[in-house]
Structures are given as C-alpha cells and as structure tokens.
C-alpha positions as CSV (number, residue, x, y, z in Angstrom):
1,M,0.0,0.1,-0.1
2,V,1.3,3.4,-1.0
3,I,0.9,6.2,1.6
4,N,1.7,9.5,1.0
5,S,1.5,12.5,3.5
6,A,3.0,15.9,4.0
7,A,6.2,14.6,5.6
8,I,6.2,10.8,5.1
9,R,6.2,8.9,1.9
10,W,5.5,5.2,2.2
11,H,6.2,3.1,-1.1
12,E,5.8,-0.3,0.2
13,D,9.4,-1.2,0.1
14,F,11.0,1.9,1.3
15,L,10.2,5.3,3.0
16,E,10.9,8.8,2.4
17,L,11.1,11.7,4.8
18,L,10.8,15.3,4.3
19,D,13.8,16.7,5.4
20,Q,12.5,19.3,7.9
21,R,15.9,20.7,8.9
22,L,16.1,22.3,5.6
23,L,12.4,23.8,5.5
24,P,11.2,26.3,4.3
25,A,14.2,27.1,2.1
26,E,14.4,23.7,0.5
27,T,12.2,20.7,0.0
28,I,14.4,17.3,-0.1
29,W,13.3,13.9,0.6
30,M,15.5,11.7,2.2
31,P,15.2,7.7,1.6
32,V,14.9,5.3,4.5
33,H,15.6,1.5,4.2
34,N,16.3,0.0,7.3
35,S,16.2,0.6,11.2
36,K,19.6,2.4,11.4
37,E,18.7,5.1,8.7
38,A,15.1,5.6,10.4
39,A,16.9,5.9,13.9
40,Q,19.4,8.5,12.4
41,A,16.7,10.5,10.8
42,I,14.9,10.5,14.2
43,R,18.0,11.7,15.9
44,D,19.0,14.2,13.6
45,M,15.5,15.9,13.3
46,V,14.9,14.8,9.8
47,V,11.4,13.8,11.0
48,R,10.2,15.2,14.2
49,G,6.7,15.3,16.3
50,A,5.9,12.6,18.5
51,P,3.3,10.9,16.0
52,A,5.7,11.0,12.9
53,I,8.4,9.6,14.9
54,G,6.2,6.8,16.0
55,I,5.2,6.3,12.7
56,T,8.9,6.3,11.2
57,A,10.0,4.0,13.7
58,A,7.3,1.2,12.8
59,Y,8.3,1.7,9.3
60,G,11.8,1.5,10.1
61,L,11.3,-1.9,11.9
62,A,9.4,-3.3,9.2
63,L,12.1,-2.4,6.6
64,E,14.7,-4.1,9.1
65,A,12.7,-7.1,9.1
66,A,12.4,-7.2,5.4
67,T,16.4,-7.1,5.2
68,Q,16.4,-10.5,7.0
69,G,13.9,-12.1,4.7
70,D,12.9,-15.6,5.5
71,S,15.1,-15.5,8.5
72,A,13.3,-12.8,10.3
73,S,12.4,-13.1,13.7
74,M,11.7,-10.6,16.6
75,S,14.8,-12.1,18.4
76,K,17.1,-11.1,15.6
77,L,15.3,-7.6,15.5
78,A,16.1,-7.1,19.2
79,D,19.1,-4.7,18.1
80,A,17.1,-2.6,15.9
81,I,14.4,-1.9,18.4
82,A,17.0,-0.8,21.0
83,T,18.4,1.4,18.4
84,L,15.2,3.0,17.4
85,A,14.1,3.4,21.0
86,A,17.2,5.1,22.0
87,S,16.6,7.9,19.3
88,R,14.4,10.1,20.9
89,P,13.6,9.1,24.7
90,T,10.7,11.8,25.7
91,A,8.4,10.8,22.6
92,V,6.2,7.9,24.1
93,N,4.7,7.3,20.6
94,L,7.9,6.1,19.4
95,F,7.7,3.3,22.4
96,W,4.0,2.7,21.7
97,A,4.8,2.0,18.2
98,L,7.5,-0.4,18.8
99,E,5.8,-2.2,21.4
100,R,2.6,-2.8,19.0
101,L,4.8,-4.0,16.2
102,Q,6.4,-6.5,18.8
103,R,3.1,-7.9,19.7
104,T,2.1,-8.1,16.2
105,G,5.1,-10.3,15.3
106,D,5.5,-12.3,18.5
107,Q,4.5,-15.5,17.3
108,L,5.7,-15.1,13.7
109,Q,8.6,-15.7,11.6
110,G,10.1,-15.1,8.2
111,T,7.8,-13.7,5.4
112,A,5.0,-13.9,7.7
113,L,6.5,-11.5,10.0
114,V,7.7,-9.2,7.3
115,N,4.4,-9.0,5.9
116,A,2.6,-8.5,9.5
117,L,4.8,-5.7,10.4
118,F,4.5,-4.0,7.2
119,R,0.7,-4.3,7.5
120,D,0.9,-2.8,10.9
121,A,3.2,0.0,10.3
122,E,0.7,1.1,7.4
123,A,-2.1,1.1,9.8
124,I,-0.6,2.9,12.4
125,H,0.0,5.7,9.7
126,Q,-3.6,5.7,8.5
127,E,-4.8,5.7,12.1
128,D,-3.0,8.6,12.9
129,I,-4.4,10.5,9.9
130,A,-8.0,9.6,11.0
131,A,-7.2,10.4,14.6
132,N,-6.3,13.9,13.6
133,H,-9.3,14.5,11.8
134,A,-11.2,13.4,15.0
135,M,-9.1,15.5,17.1
136,G,-9.8,18.7,15.0
137,E,-13.5,18.2,15.3
138,F,-13.5,18.1,19.1
139,G,-10.8,20.7,19.6
140,A,-12.5,23.2,17.5
141,A,-15.7,22.7,19.3
142,L,-13.7,24.2,22.4
143,L,-12.8,27.5,20.8
144,P,-15.3,30.7,20.9
145,D,-16.2,31.9,17.6
146,N,-13.8,34.1,15.7
147,A,-11.1,33.2,17.9
148,T,-7.5,34.1,17.7
149,V,-5.0,31.5,19.0
150,Y,-1.5,30.9,20.0
151,T,0.6,27.8,19.3
152,H,4.0,26.7,19.8
153,C,6.6,24.6,18.2
154,N,5.0,22.4,14.9
155,T,2.0,20.1,15.6
156,G,0.7,20.1,11.9
157,A,0.8,17.6,9.1
158,L,4.5,17.6,9.3
159,A,4.8,16.5,12.7
160,T,2.1,13.6,12.2
161,G,0.7,11.2,9.7
162,G,-1.3,14.1,8.5
163,H,-3.5,17.1,9.4
164,G,-1.9,17.7,12.8
165,T,-2.8,17.7,16.4
166,A,-2.9,21.3,17.8
167,L,-2.7,22.5,14.1
168,G,-5.4,19.8,13.1
169,I,-7.8,21.8,15.7
170,I,-6.5,25.1,13.9
171,R,-7.0,23.5,10.4
172,T,-10.9,22.4,11.4
173,A,-11.5,25.7,13.0
174,W,-10.7,27.6,10.0
175,E,-12.6,25.2,7.7
176,Q,-15.6,25.9,10.2
177,K,-15.1,29.5,10.0
178,R,-14.6,29.7,13.6
179,L,-11.1,31.0,13.7
180,Q,-9.7,34.5,12.9
181,G,-6.0,33.8,13.0
182,V,-3.1,32.4,14.5
183,Y,0.1,33.6,16.4
184,A,3.0,31.2,16.2
185,G,5.8,31.4,18.6
186,E,9.4,31.1,16.7
187,T,10.4,28.2,18.9
188,R,14.0,28.5,19.9
189,P,16.3,26.6,19.2
190,W,15.2,24.7,16.3
191,L,12.7,27.6,15.2
192,Q,9.9,24.8,14.4
193,G,7.6,27.5,14.9
194,S,8.8,30.0,12.3
195,R,10.3,27.5,9.8
196,L,7.4,25.0,10.0
197,T,4.3,26.2,11.6
198,S,4.3,29.3,9.8
199,W,4.9,27.8,6.4
200,E,2.3,25.2,6.9
201,L,-0.4,27.8,7.9
202,S,0.5,30.2,5.2
203,N,0.2,27.6,2.6
204,D,-3.1,26.9,3.7
205,G,-4.1,30.4,3.4
206,I,-4.7,30.5,7.5
207,P,-3.8,34.1,8.6
208,V,-0.5,33.6,10.7
209,T,1.3,35.9,12.6
210,L,5.0,34.9,13.6
211,V,6.3,36.1,17.0
212,A,9.5,35.9,19.2
213,D,8.7,33.3,22.0
214,S,9.1,36.2,24.4
215,T,6.1,38.2,23.1
216,A,3.4,35.8,24.2
217,G,2.8,37.4,27.5
218,Q,2.4,40.8,26.0
219,L,-0.2,39.4,23.3
220,M,-2.0,37.7,26.4
221,A,-2.0,41.0,28.4
222,Q,-3.3,43.0,25.4
223,S,-6.2,40.4,25.1
224,K,-5.2,39.3,21.5
225,I,-5.4,35.7,22.4
226,Q,-8.4,33.7,23.2
227,A,-6.7,30.2,23.6
228,V,-3.5,28.4,23.7
229,I,-3.2,25.1,21.6
230,V,-0.1,22.9,21.8
231,G,0.7,19.1,21.3
232,A,2.5,16.8,23.5
233,D,5.1,14.1,23.3
234,R,4.0,12.5,26.3
235,I,1.3,12.8,28.8
236,T,1.5,11.0,32.1
237,A,-1.4,9.1,34.2
238,N,-2.5,12.3,36.0
239,G,-2.4,14.7,33.0
240,D,1.0,16.2,33.2
241,A,2.2,16.9,29.8
242,A,5.6,17.0,28.2
243,N,6.4,19.1,25.2
244,K,8.7,21.5,23.3
245,I,10.5,23.6,25.7
246,G,9.0,26.8,26.5
247,T,5.2,25.1,26.7
248,Y,5.3,25.4,30.7
249,N,5.9,29.3,30.3
250,L,3.0,29.6,28.1
251,A,0.6,27.5,30.4
252,V,1.6,29.6,33.4
253,L,1.0,32.7,31.4
254,A,-2.2,31.5,30.0
255,K,-3.3,30.7,33.7
256,H,-2.4,34.1,35.0
257,H,-4.5,35.7,32.1
258,G,-7.6,33.4,32.3
259,I,-6.9,31.9,28.8
260,P,-7.9,28.1,28.0
261,F,-4.8,26.2,27.9
262,I,-5.6,23.0,25.3
263,V,-3.1,20.1,24.7
264,A,-3.8,18.0,21.6
265,A,-2.6,14.7,21.4
266,P,-3.6,10.9,20.2
267,V,-4.4,8.4,22.9
268,S,-1.0,6.8,21.9
269,T,0.6,9.8,23.7
270,L,-1.1,9.1,27.2
271,D,1.2,6.9,29.1
272,P,-0.5,5.4,32.2
273,A,2.7,3.8,33.5
274,L,4.2,6.9,34.4
275,P,2.0,8.5,37.4
276,D,3.3,12.1,37.0
277,G,5.6,14.4,34.9
278,S,8.3,14.0,37.4
279,H,9.1,10.5,35.9
280,I,9.2,11.7,32.4
281,V,12.9,11.3,30.8
282,I,13.6,14.8,29.4
283,E,16.0,14.5,26.4
284,E,18.9,17.2,26.7
285,R,20.6,17.8,23.3
286,H,23.8,19.3,22.0
287,A,24.8,22.8,23.2
288,D,25.7,23.9,19.6
289,E,21.9,24.0,19.0
290,V,21.8,27.0,21.2
291,R,25.2,28.4,20.4
292,H,24.4,28.5,16.7
293,V,21.6,29.2,14.2
294,H,21.7,27.6,10.8
295,G,25.3,26.7,11.5
296,K,26.4,30.3,12.5
297,P,27.6,31.2,15.8
298,V,25.3,33.4,18.1
299,A,27.2,33.0,21.0
300,P,30.9,32.6,22.5
301,S,32.0,29.1,21.4
302,Q,32.7,27.7,25.0
303,V,30.0,29.1,26.8
304,S,28.2,27.0,29.0
305,V,24.5,25.7,27.6
306,Y,21.5,23.8,29.2
307,N,19.6,22.5,26.3
308,P,16.5,20.5,27.5
309,A,14.3,19.7,24.3
310,F,11.0,19.5,26.5
311,D,9.7,20.5,29.7
312,V,6.5,19.5,31.5
313,T,3.3,21.4,32.1
314,P,1.4,20.3,35.5
315,A,-2.1,18.8,34.8
316,E,-3.8,21.6,36.9
317,L,-2.5,24.4,34.3
318,I,-4.2,22.5,31.6
319,T,-7.7,23.3,30.6
320,A,-8.5,20.4,28.5
321,I,-6.6,17.5,26.7
322,V,-8.1,16.5,23.4
323,T,-7.5,13.1,21.8
324,E,-9.4,11.3,19.0
325,R,-11.7,9.7,21.5
326,G,-12.9,13.4,23.1
327,V,-11.9,15.7,25.6
328,I,-10.7,15.3,28.9
329,D,-11.6,18.4,30.8
330,S,-9.3,19.7,33.8
331,P,-7.4,16.6,33.6
332,D,-6.5,14.4,36.7
333,T,-5.6,10.7,37.1
334,D,-9.3,9.4,37.4
335,K,-10.5,11.4,34.2
336,V,-7.0,10.1,32.3
337,L,-7.6,6.4,33.2
338,A,-11.1,6.6,32.4
339,H,-10.5,7.9,29.1
340,L,-8.0,5.4,28.3
341,R,-10.6,2.6,29.1
342,E,-13.1,4.1,26.8
343,Q,-13.4,2.4,23.3
C-alpha cells in the first residue's frame, strides 16, 4: 500500500522523509531503507513530532525485518528495536509503536513476520491521520467563535501522519469559519514555529503572525489571544504533559490571564505507566543547537549551555486534553485513566 502525507511517503519497499531541517528554503526527501537509517533520521531531526516519530519507527522496524527475509524473527530484531528506542527518549509514541509491532510479530517468523509488520506500520500511519481529523473536530468545538489562538512548536501535518494535532484543531476551526487567525511562537532553538508552522499555515491560507517566543505574555496582556493550543510528546497518568521547551511558560502565562490552555495529542501519547511528569525522561540535546542558528555562531564558542528539548506542564494548568476519543476537561488521574478505558 502506497501512503503519501506531508512529511512521510511510504512506497511499500522503502520510506521517504521530508527533511524538515531544510524547510522552508529547500524541499528534500530522504530515503530510508532500514532501522539504522530511520533512527538516524529521528535523532537528527529530519523527522520530528511524536506521532511522526512513531510512524517512522514502525516503518523502520518493518524495513529491517525485510532485510532479514526468510530468517526474520523478533529476536533478531532486538538490536534494531533498541536502536530505534534510543533515538528520542521523551516521545512515548516511539515506544508505543515499537511495542505494538512487537506484539504483532511475537509468534511469527520469516515472510509472515515481514508482511505482518508492514501491514501494522501502514495501519499506524492511516490510524494517525484519522485520529488527527477526529481531534480537529473535538478541539474546534472548544474555541469561541472568531477566536485568535497561540501555538508553539509545530504540530501539523509535518509532525504527524497528516492534518496535525494542535494544528489539526486550528485547520478544522478555520474550515468551520470559527477562527480569525493564529500567532505562532518561533520556538527556539530549532525554530519549528517560524520554519514549519508559519510555512504550513501560510500554505493553507490561514492568517498567521510569527512572533518571538518572549512576546506571548504581551499578546495575552493585550487580550489578543483567546486560547493557547499545543501538542504533547508524552502525557502521564495524572495529565501532566511533556512538550517542546517553552510550553510550561505559556501555560503559566495563560493561567494568569484566564486563557484556556488546550493540549492535543492522540491516545497513544497517554502513558499510564508514569504517575506524573516527574517520571518523564527529558531529552537534553547538544549545546551547539543554542550556540548556533543554521550553523552560524550567535554565542561564545565555549559558553556553558543547558538545552532540554522538552518541559513538563502540570495538569492543573491544562484546561483540556483533546484526543481522537474526545475531551478530558481539567485532567487528573481518574479522568485520564477513564479516558484510556473508553473504546
């Protein structure tokens, strides 16, 4: 089955990923043929966004099984699974996808295993697209008419199988004529907001205004924002949400100004194994990501840098979590676990 979306192209025997490091200046597709190449693409931020990372890992594992052919087995895929799992430790969708494929192939070998893993990877991709559209409907209903919203990082078709999580809500609200416009924070140090979100929204004809991350408080004080909508890479049992660094700042500002703070993520992002956000492993990335912008130095070469990729927003600052199953208002442990039990 051939599946094409904004950032991921599946050709049945190899994968192509849109190199998001080069956007918006260049549109380059990178081929992936095995788990090592998939893990490298995830680690190097060729592909990013928790759902897209999970989809890429699933295809990478299936492709690795195909290289083993008739001798393929889950035991022989153990190293590939470990390599993929280590590529981005915070994104729970990565582990969810790998665990799902392990269950699928548990009793299979050879060609039967390869075919089953390919089918499951394709299903994960298609299910994510459908989930994003469902999230869009649920989330758009939370917004007041003619709303202007603020978003952080990139949570659109580039970060998912298609349509998007937080940007999926924004897209659906625009289609329903409930949205006036969007403020997008630039999202240092990788500038996903300026390079990717503003590019996606502009291409869709959705009015977007790019701002420096530090502008958010001023916009809220001026009553220019009616809601903040963000994604998540992991949500714990109590509703704490890990997302791109800077999200926690926005939640505190939104709380102070009485503005709804909405988190959009598929059910696969909910991690009931972790009781709260203090148990989330926060990835720390290379110091040069902060010292440089697109390869150009913007700080002394040896200055000390703290570069966490994510922060954790406590559940009490979250107005609602939106998944493909519906809305978790004022999330807590009971509500999150009840949501997970729903079918």
